[in-house]
C-alpha positions as CSV (number, residue, x, y, z in Angstrom):
1,M,50.5,20.4,67.3
2,N,47.7,20.2,64.7
3,T,47.9,23.0,62.1
4,R,45.5,24.5,59.5
5,Y,47.3,25.5,56.3
6,Q,45.6,27.7,53.7
7,F,46.9,28.6,50.3
8,A,44.9,30.0,47.4
9,D,41.5,28.2,47.7
10,I,43.0,25.1,49.4
11,V,42.7,24.3,53.1
12,L,44.6,21.5,54.8
13,D,43.7,20.6,58.4
14,T,46.0,18.1,60.0
15,R,43.7,17.7,63.0
16,L,40.8,16.3,60.8
17,G,43.2,14.9,58.2
18,C,41.3,16.5,55.4
19,V,41.9,18.8,52.4
20,K,39.2,21.1,51.1
21,Q,39.0,23.2,48.0
22,Q,36.5,26.0,48.8
23,T,33.6,23.9,50.1
24,R,34.6,20.6,48.4
25,E,36.5,18.0,50.3
26,I,39.3,16.3,48.2
27,A,39.8,12.6,49.0
28,L,43.6,12.3,48.8
29,P,45.4,9.0,49.0
30,W,47.5,8.8,52.1
31,L,50.9,9.3,50.4
32,S,49.6,12.3,48.5
33,Y,48.2,13.7,51.8
34,Q,51.6,13.2,53.4
35,L,53.4,14.9,50.5
36,L,51.1,18.0,50.7
37,C,51.7,18.2,54.5
38,V,55.5,18.2,53.9
39,L,55.3,21.0,51.3
40,C,52.9,23.1,53.4
41,K,55.0,22.7,56.6
42,A,58.2,23.9,54.7
43,A,56.5,26.8,52.8
44,P,57.6,29.1,51.4
45,A,60.9,27.1,51.2
46,I,61.8,24.7,48.4
47,V,61.8,21.1,49.6
48,S,64.4,18.9,47.9
49,Q,63.5,15.6,46.3
50,Q,65.5,13.6,48.9
51,T,63.8,15.4,51.8
52,I,60.4,14.6,50.4
53,M,61.3,11.0,49.9
54,D,62.6,10.7,53.4
55,E,59.6,12.4,55.0
56,V,56.9,10.7,52.9
57,W,58.3,7.2,52.4
58,G,60.5,6.9,55.4
59,D,62.7,3.7,55.2
60,T,61.1,2.5,52.0
61,V,63.6,3.0,49.1
62,V,61.9,4.8,46.2
63,G,63.3,6.6,43.1
64,D,62.9,9.9,41.4
65,E,60.3,8.4,39.1
66,T,58.1,7.3,42.0
67,L,58.2,10.9,43.4
68,K,57.3,12.4,40.0
69,Q,54.3,10.1,39.7
70,R,53.2,11.0,43.2
71,I,53.5,14.7,42.4
72,K,51.5,14.1,39.2
73,L,48.8,12.4,41.2
74,L,48.6,15.2,43.8
75,R,48.4,17.8,41.1
76,K,45.6,15.9,39.4
77,S,43.7,15.7,42.6
78,L,44.0,19.4,43.2
79,G,43.2,20.3,39.6
80,D,46.7,21.8,39.1
81,D,48.7,22.0,35.8
82,A,52.4,21.2,35.6
83,T,52.9,23.5,32.7
84,N,51.2,26.5,34.4
85,P,51.2,25.5,38.1
86,K,48.7,27.2,40.4
87,Y,49.6,25.3,43.6
88,I,52.7,23.1,43.3
89,E,55.8,24.5,41.5
90,A,58.8,22.4,40.4
91,I,62.1,24.2,40.8
92,R,64.5,22.6,38.3
93,G,67.4,20.9,40.1
94,R,66.2,21.9,43.5
95,G,62.8,20.3,44.3
96,Y,59.3,21.4,44.9
97,R,57.4,24.2,46.7
98,I,53.9,25.5,47.3
99,K,53.6,28.5,44.9
100,P,51.0,30.7,46.7
101,D,51.5,32.1,50.1
102,V,50.7,29.6,52.8
103,V,49.0,30.8,56.0
104,S,49.4,28.4,58.9
105,T,47.3,28.7,62.1
106,P,46.7,26.3,65.0
107,S,43.8,23.9,64.3
108,I,41.7,24.7,67.3
109,D,40.0,21.8,69.0
110,S,36.3,22.3,68.6
111,K,35.8,21.3,72.2
112,V,37.9,24.3,73.3
113,N,36.4,26.6,70.7
114,A,32.9,25.9,71.9
115,F,33.7,27.4,75.3
116,E,35.8,30.3,74.3
117,L,32.7,32.5,74.5
118,T,32.4,32.1,78.3
119,T,34.2,35.3,79.1
120,D,32.6,38.1,81.0
121,S,33.5,41.7,81.9
122,Y,31.9,44.0,84.4
123,S,33.0,47.6,84.9
124,L,31.9,49.4,88.0
125,S,30.6,52.9,87.5
126,Q,32.7,55.7,88.9
127,Q,30.6,58.1,91.0
128,R,32.4,61.2,92.2
129,S,29.9,61.8,95.1
130,Y,31.5,59.0,97.3
131,P,35.0,58.6,98.6
132,Y,37.3,56.2,96.8
133,Y,37.8,53.9,99.9
134,W,34.1,53.6,100.3
135,K,33.6,52.6,96.7
136,V,36.3,50.0,96.9
137,S,35.0,48.5,100.2
138,S,31.4,48.6,99.1
139,T,32.2,46.9,95.8
140,I,34.2,44.1,97.6
141,L,31.4,43.5,100.1
142,F,28.8,43.5,97.4
143,G,30.8,41.1,95.3
144,C,31.2,38.7,98.2
145,L,27.5,38.7,99.0
146,V,26.6,38.0,95.4
147,C,29.2,35.2,95.1
148,F,27.9,33.5,98.2
149,S,24.2,33.8,97.4
150,V,24.3,32.6,93.8
151,G,27.7,31.0,93.3
152,G,26.4,27.5,94.0
153,F,23.5,27.9,91.6
154,I,25.6,29.3,88.8
155,Y,28.3,26.6,89.3
156,D,25.8,23.8,89.1
157,R,24.1,25.2,86.0
158,W,27.5,25.9,84.3
159,I,28.8,22.5,85.0
160,G,25.7,20.9,83.6
161,T,25.8,23.0,80.5
162,V,29.5,22.3,79.9
163,S,29.0,18.6,80.4
164,E,26.1,18.6,77.8
165,Q,28.1,20.7,75.3
166,Q,31.2,18.5,75.8
167,Q,29.2,15.4,75.0
168,V,27.7,17.0,71.9
169,V,31.1,18.2,70.7
170,D,32.8,14.8,71.4
171,K,30.1,12.9,69.6
172,G,30.2,15.2,66.6
173,F,34.0,15.0,66.4
174,A,34.0,11.2,66.9
175,E,31.5,10.8,64.0
176,K,33.7,13.0,61.8
177,L,36.7,10.7,62.6
178,Y,34.6,7.6,62.0
179,Q,33.4,8.8,58.5
180,K,36.9,9.9,57.6
181,G,38.2,6.4,58.7
182,L,35.5,4.7,56.4
183,D,36.7,7.0,53.5
184,Y,40.2,5.7,53.9
185,Y,39.1,2.1,54.4
186,Y,37.2,2.0,51.2
187,R,40.1,3.2,49.1
188,Y,41.5,-0.4,49.4
189,R,45.2,0.7,49.6
190,A,47.7,-0.4,52.2
191,E,48.7,3.1,53.4
192,D,45.1,4.2,53.6
193,N,44.1,1.1,55.5
194,L,46.7,1.9,58.2
195,H,45.4,5.5,58.4
196,A,41.8,4.1,58.8
197,I,42.9,1.9,61.7
198,K,44.4,5.0,63.5
199,L,41.2,6.9,62.9
200,F,38.9,4.1,64.3
201,Q,41.2,3.8,67.3
202,S,40.8,7.5,67.9
203,V,37.0,7.2,67.8
204,I,37.2,4.4,70.4
205,E,39.4,6.6,72.6
206,L,36.7,9.3,72.5
207,E,33.7,6.9,72.8
208,P,34.8,3.5,74.4
209,E,31.3,2.1,73.8
210,N,31.0,3.0,70.1
211,A,30.0,-0.4,68.6
212,K,30.3,0.6,64.9
213,A,33.8,1.9,65.5
214,Y,34.9,-1.5,66.9
215,A,33.3,-3.2,63.9
216,A,35.0,-0.9,61.4
217,L,38.3,-1.5,63.2
218,A,37.8,-5.2,62.9
219,D,37.1,-4.8,59.1
220,A,40.3,-2.8,58.7
221,Y,42.4,-5.4,60.4
222,S,40.7,-8.1,58.2
223,Q,41.5,-6.1,55.1
224,G,45.1,-5.8,56.3
225,V,45.3,-9.6,56.5
226,F,43.4,-10.3,53.3
227,Q,45.2,-7.8,51.0
228,F,48.2,-6.2,52.8
229,N,50.3,-8.9,54.5
230,G,48.7,-8.6,57.9
231,G,49.8,-11.4,60.2
232,E,48.3,-13.7,62.8
233,T,48.0,-10.9,65.4
234,W,45.7,-8.9,63.1
235,K,43.6,-12.0,62.5
236,Q,42.9,-12.2,66.3
237,L,42.4,-8.5,66.6
238,A,39.8,-8.6,63.9
239,I,37.9,-11.3,65.8
240,D,38.2,-9.6,69.2
241,N,37.0,-6.2,67.9
242,A,34.1,-7.8,66.0
243,Y,32.9,-9.6,69.1
244,R,33.4,-6.3,71.1
245,A,31.1,-4.6,68.6
246,I,28.5,-7.4,68.9
247,S,28.7,-7.4,72.7
248,I,27.9,-3.6,72.8
249,D,25.1,-3.8,70.2
250,P,23.8,-7.4,69.4
251,D,21.6,-6.0,66.6
252,L,24.5,-4.3,64.8
253,A,24.6,-5.7,61.2
254,V,28.1,-4.4,60.5
255,G,29.3,-6.3,63.6
256,Y,28.3,-9.6,62.2
257,K,29.6,-8.7,58.8
258,A,33.0,-7.9,60.4
259,L,32.9,-11.2,62.2
260,G,32.3,-13.0,58.9
261,L,35.4,-11.3,57.4
262,A,37.5,-12.2,60.5
263,Y,36.3,-15.8,60.3
264,Y,37.2,-15.9,56.6
265,N,40.8,-14.9,57.3
266,K,41.0,-17.8,59.8
267,N,40.0,-20.1,56.9
268,W,36.7,-20.9,58.6
269,L,34.4,-20.6,55.6
270,S,31.3,-22.2,57.0
271,K,31.5,-19.9,60.1
272,A,32.2,-16.9,57.9
273,A,29.1,-17.6,55.7
274,S,26.9,-18.1,58.9
275,A,28.0,-14.8,60.5
276,T,27.5,-12.9,57.2
277,K,24.0,-14.4,56.7
278,K,23.3,-13.2,60.3
279,S,24.4,-9.7,59.3
280,L,21.8,-9.8,56.5
281,Q,19.1,-11.0,58.9
282,K,19.8,-7.8,60.9
283,R,19.8,-5.7,57.8
284,S,18.3,-7.2,54.6
285,D,19.5,-4.4,52.3
286,Y,23.2,-4.5,53.4
287,S,24.9,-4.7,50.0
288,E,28.4,-5.0,51.4
289,A,27.4,-8.1,53.3
290,M,25.8,-9.5,50.2
291,S,29.0,-9.0,48.2
292,N,31.1,-10.7,51.0
293,L,28.7,-13.6,51.1
294,G,29.0,-14.0,47.3
295,Y,32.8,-14.1,47.7
296,I,32.6,-16.7,50.5
297,Y,30.3,-18.9,48.5
298,R,32.6,-18.8,45.5
299,E,35.4,-20.2,47.7
300,M,33.0,-22.9,48.9
301,G,32.3,-23.9,45.3
302,Q,28.7,-22.8,45.5
303,L,29.0,-20.7,42.4
304,A,25.3,-20.2,41.6
305,L,24.7,-18.8,45.1
306,S,27.9,-16.7,44.7
307,L,26.5,-15.0,41.6
308,K,23.1,-14.6,43.2
309,W,24.5,-12.6,46.1
310,T,27.0,-10.5,44.1
311,E,24.2,-9.7,41.6
312,K,22.0,-8.5,44.5
313,A,24.8,-6.4,45.8
314,L,25.4,-4.9,42.4
315,N,21.7,-4.2,41.8
316,M,21.9,-1.9,44.9
317,Q,25.4,-0.4,44.1
318,P,26.3,-1.1,40.5
319,T,29.6,0.8,40.5
320,T,31.2,-1.0,43.5
321,S,34.6,-2.3,42.3
322,V,34.9,-5.0,45.0
323,S,31.5,-6.5,44.1
324,L,32.4,-6.5,40.4
325,V,35.6,-8.4,41.3
326,H,33.6,-11.0,43.2
327,K,31.2,-11.4,40.3
328,G,34.1,-11.6,37.8
329,L,35.9,-14.3,39.8
330,S,32.7,-16.4,40.1
331,L,32.2,-16.2,36.3
332,T,35.8,-17.2,35.9
333,A,35.3,-20.2,38.1
334,L,32.3,-21.2,36.0
335,G,34.4,-21.0,32.9
336,N,32.4,-18.0,31.5
337,Y,35.6,-16.2,30.6
338,E,34.3,-13.6,28.2
339,Q,31.6,-12.3,30.6
340,A,34.2,-12.4,33.4
341,K,36.6,-10.2,31.3
342,V,34.0,-7.5,30.8
343,V,33.1,-7.4,34.5
344,L,36.7,-7.5,35.7
345,S,37.8,-4.8,33.3
346,K,35.0,-2.5,34.6
347,A,36.1,-3.2,38.2
348,Q,39.7,-2.2,37.2
349,Q,38.5,0.9,35.5
350,L,36.6,2.0,38.5
351,Q,39.6,1.5,40.8
352,P,42.8,1.3,38.8
353,D,45.1,1.1,41.9
354,S,43.1,-1.7,43.7
355,D,45.3,-4.7,44.5
356,L,42.1,-6.9,44.5
357,A,41.0,-5.8,41.0
358,N,44.5,-6.0,39.5
359,D,45.1,-9.5,41.0
360,A,41.7,-10.7,39.7
361,I,42.9,-10.0,36.1
362,G,45.9,-12.3,36.8
363,Q,43.7,-15.0,38.3
364,W,41.5,-14.8,35.2
365,L,44.5,-15.5,33.0
366,L,45.7,-18.4,35.3
367,A,42.3,-20.0,35.3
368,Q,42.4,-20.4,31.5
369,G,45.9,-21.8,31.5
370,L,47.3,-18.7,29.8
371,Y,50.5,-18.9,31.8
372,H,52.8,-16.9,29.5
373,Q,50.4,-14.0,29.6
374,S,49.8,-14.3,33.3
375,S,53.6,-14.4,33.9
376,K,54.1,-11.3,31.9
377,Y,51.1,-9.5,33.6
378,Y,52.2,-10.4,37.1
379,Q,55.8,-9.4,36.4
380,Q,54.6,-5.9,35.4
381,Q,52.6,-5.7,38.7
382,V,55.6,-6.9,40.7
383,N,57.8,-4.2,39.1
384,A,55.2,-1.5,39.9
385,Y,54.3,-2.8,43.4
386,P,57.4,-4.8,44.7
387,K,56.1,-4.9,48.3
388,T,52.6,-6.4,47.4
389,S,53.1,-10.1,47.8
390,V,49.8,-11.1,46.1
391,F,51.4,-10.2,42.7
392,L,54.6,-12.1,43.5
393,A,52.4,-15.1,44.4
394,G,50.7,-14.9,41.0
395,L,54.1,-14.6,39.3
396,V,55.4,-17.7,41.1
397,L,52.3,-19.7,40.2
398,S,52.7,-18.7,36.5
399,Q,56.3,-19.7,36.5
400,L,55.6,-22.9,38.2
401,Y,53.1,-24.0,35.5
402,L,55.5,-22.9,32.8
403,G,58.3,-24.9,34.4
404,N,60.5,-21.9,34.3
405,Q,62.8,-23.1,37.2
406,S,65.6,-20.6,36.6
407,S,63.7,-17.5,37.7
408,L,61.1,-19.5,39.8
409,E,63.6,-20.4,42.5
410,Q,64.6,-16.8,43.3
411,N,61.0,-15.6,43.3
412,A,59.7,-18.5,45.4
413,E,62.4,-17.8,48.0
414,K,61.3,-14.2,48.2
415,L,57.6,-15.3,48.5
416,A,58.6,-17.8,51.3
417,L,59.8,-14.8,53.3
418,S,56.5,-12.9,52.9
419,E,54.8,-11.4,55.9
420,N,51.5,-12.8,54.5
421,P,51.3,-16.3,56.0
422,Q,49.3,-17.8,53.1
423,H,51.7,-16.4,50.5
424,A,54.7,-17.6,52.5
425,L,53.2,-21.1,52.6
426,Q,52.8,-21.0,48.8
427,G,56.4,-20.0,48.4
428,K,57.6,-22.8,50.6
429,L,55.4,-25.3,48.8
430,V,56.9,-24.4,45.4
431,L,60.4,-24.8,46.8
432,H,59.4,-28.2,48.2
433,V,57.8,-29.4,44.9
434,F,61.1,-28.7,43.1
435,G,63.2,-30.2,45.9
436,L,64.8,-26.9,46.8
437,M,63.9,-27.1,50.5
438,Q,65.8,-28.8,53.3
439,E,64.1,-31.9,54.7
440,E,63.3,-30.2,58.0
441,G,61.7,-27.3,56.2
442,S,59.5,-29.7,54.2
443,E,58.4,-31.5,57.4
444,A,57.6,-28.2,59.0
445,L,55.5,-27.2,56.0
446,L,53.5,-30.4,56.2
447,I,52.9,-30.0,60.0
448,K,51.8,-26.4,59.4
449,L,49.1,-27.4,56.9
450,H,47.9,-30.3,59.1
451,Q,47.6,-27.8,61.9
452,H,45.3,-25.6,59.7
453,Q,43.1,-28.7,59.3
454,Q,43.1,-29.4,63.0
455,Q,42.2,-25.8,63.8
456,G,39.0,-26.1,61.7
457,S,40.1,-24.8,58.3
458,D,37.6,-25.7,55.6
459,K,39.3,-23.6,52.9
460,P,40.0,-25.7,49.8
461,I,43.4,-24.1,49.3
462,D,44.8,-25.9,52.4
463,S,43.6,-29.3,51.2
464,W,44.8,-28.5,47.7
465,M,48.3,-27.7,49.1
466,L,48.4,-31.0,51.0
467,A,47.4,-32.8,47.8
468,Q,50.4,-31.2,46.0
469,I,52.9,-32.1,48.8
470,Y,51.8,-35.8,48.9
471,A,51.9,-36.0,45.1
472,A,55.4,-34.5,45.1
473,N,56.4,-37.0,47.8
474,H,55.1,-39.9,45.7
475,F,52.2,-40.8,48.0
476,P,49.4,-41.0,45.4
477,N,46.7,-42.3,47.6
478,K,47.2,-39.6,50.2
479,S,47.3,-37.0,47.4
480,I,44.1,-38.2,45.9
481,R,42.5,-38.2,49.4
482,Y,43.3,-34.5,50.0
483,L,42.3,-33.6,46.4
484,A,38.9,-35.2,47.0
485,Q,38.6,-33.1,50.2
486,A,39.6,-29.9,48.4
487,I,36.9,-30.6,45.7
488,N,34.3,-31.3,48.4
489,Q,35.3,-27.9,50.0
490,G,35.0,-26.0,46.8
491,W,38.1,-26.4,44.6
492,R,37.1,-26.0,41.0
493,D,40.4,-25.2,39.1
494,V,40.8,-28.0,36.6
495,H,43.7,-26.3,34.8
496,A,45.7,-26.2,38.1
497,I,45.3,-30.0,38.5
498,N,46.1,-30.8,34.9
499,H,49.2,-28.7,34.6
500,H,50.7,-28.8,38.1
501,P,54.2,-30.5,38.1
502,S,53.4,-32.5,41.2
503,F,50.6,-34.4,39.3
504,K,52.7,-35.3,36.2
505,L,53.0,-38.9,37.3
506,L,49.3,-39.1,38.3
507,K,47.9,-37.7,35.0
508,E,46.6,-41.1,33.9
509,N,45.5,-42.2,37.4
510,R,42.0,-43.4,37.2
511,Q,40.9,-41.9,40.5
512,L,42.4,-38.5,39.5
513,R,40.5,-38.5,36.2
514,K,37.3,-39.3,38.0
515,L,37.9,-36.4,40.4
516,V,38.5,-34.0,37.4
517,S,35.3,-35.3,35.8
518,E,33.5,-34.6,39.0
519,I,34.7,-31.0,39.0
520,E,33.5,-30.6,35.4
521,S,30.1,-32.1,36.3
522,L,29.8,-29.8,39.4
523,K,30.6,-26.7,37.2
524,T,28.0,-27.7,34.7
525,K,25.3,-28.0,37.4
526,E,26.3,-24.7,38.8
527,N,26.1,-23.1,35.4
528,Q,22.6,-24.5,34.8
529,A,21.5,-23.2,38.2
530,T,22.5,-19.7,37.3
531,F,19.8,-19.5,34.5
């Protein structure tokens, strides 16, 4: 049952999934919201640390320090003070509790509440001049006549009114759920993204023809794939929901933007760019689509265009962390490292817990060949976020370029088991390069990458991985062939080529040096085009 909890000036409504302080809504991260729910539900009792960890984190193993940090974050969001707590009190050796009295009431469905006023009463007057049996019989007869004469009319009018009110209430509630889902989606955290998916699904249950809810659901699935280890099923769900949105409303800009993201996750960059441009044709001031297009162009090696579109997005919304990340990565690819550092630092300050922003700092270090620094940085991220495979992938790459095989093998094996298909491929590739994979595993890896090509992948990372495999297997001509393809598709990382163990024997290869020179020439042209 949905419940409304009130303590001091805080209201938590589990039906709407929101927390308000007086009239101000507090945007809590999902884990903080769950923690507050557990404390409110148990109030006024003290909740032990172990109970909180079981209720909030479930099967995930966390320590006391993680819980303390989460309590600290929740207090900060509520404006509470640990030394003089107003809301959350720590009881030494026992746990935590809500300090003020908590009043819990059922969270009434607005649809029911809207019709609770349809109650009527009618009291017959008592007149002493008539016998009791006459009054009773007359009243019954009169009531029957009234019912028969106007009953149909009243019923029709009432049904029509209820239907109209029901539609208004449903639409209003669906819009609240939709906006709440967007709020969670734009926090760019795994737990919040899962909550956003549930909210968008709830909107669709209420309004099966809500095009923007399908588009938002597609975006959430795509974000799950891109950042949070979502698998092949989510890739297809993103495409299906994006097309569902477009089929309902062919002029919906967000539908085409969602389709572009879904295509990107399938490694179809040209299709992704085309769909995103169509989104901008539908809505020319769509900053999020501009930012996405900039990111796609960066992967395609069209760095001047990438900067153009990210700059347009930032001109409209200058404090958007994601757009700043996209700009910073484009500047990094161009070799403008100092400018990139300023931009990426700002992105990280705006959203310190963003996986995208934090990984971008690591990529900035890797792109400069600062492998000792990137290894240290990614190790810190892995320690803080052990389940986020993008940081483990960065650590493995750093250790690969350092030639640190002792710790590399263990981390690469972990990465190879990742739920994120791209990261799992990277882990298997590293194991193959160092001869740590069985022959059948290496063959399966090669087949998988060729399947990507056959399925229409034009993402340079796939061609780059094939170039590494063939170099490690001592097939220089095939390696050069796929490296040329990767460059044509947008690969611009010279440091990766020069320092990769697979290319040690090819360092003086004339064709390889020509390709490296080609990358430098392309980057120079792109830099000139930005001025």
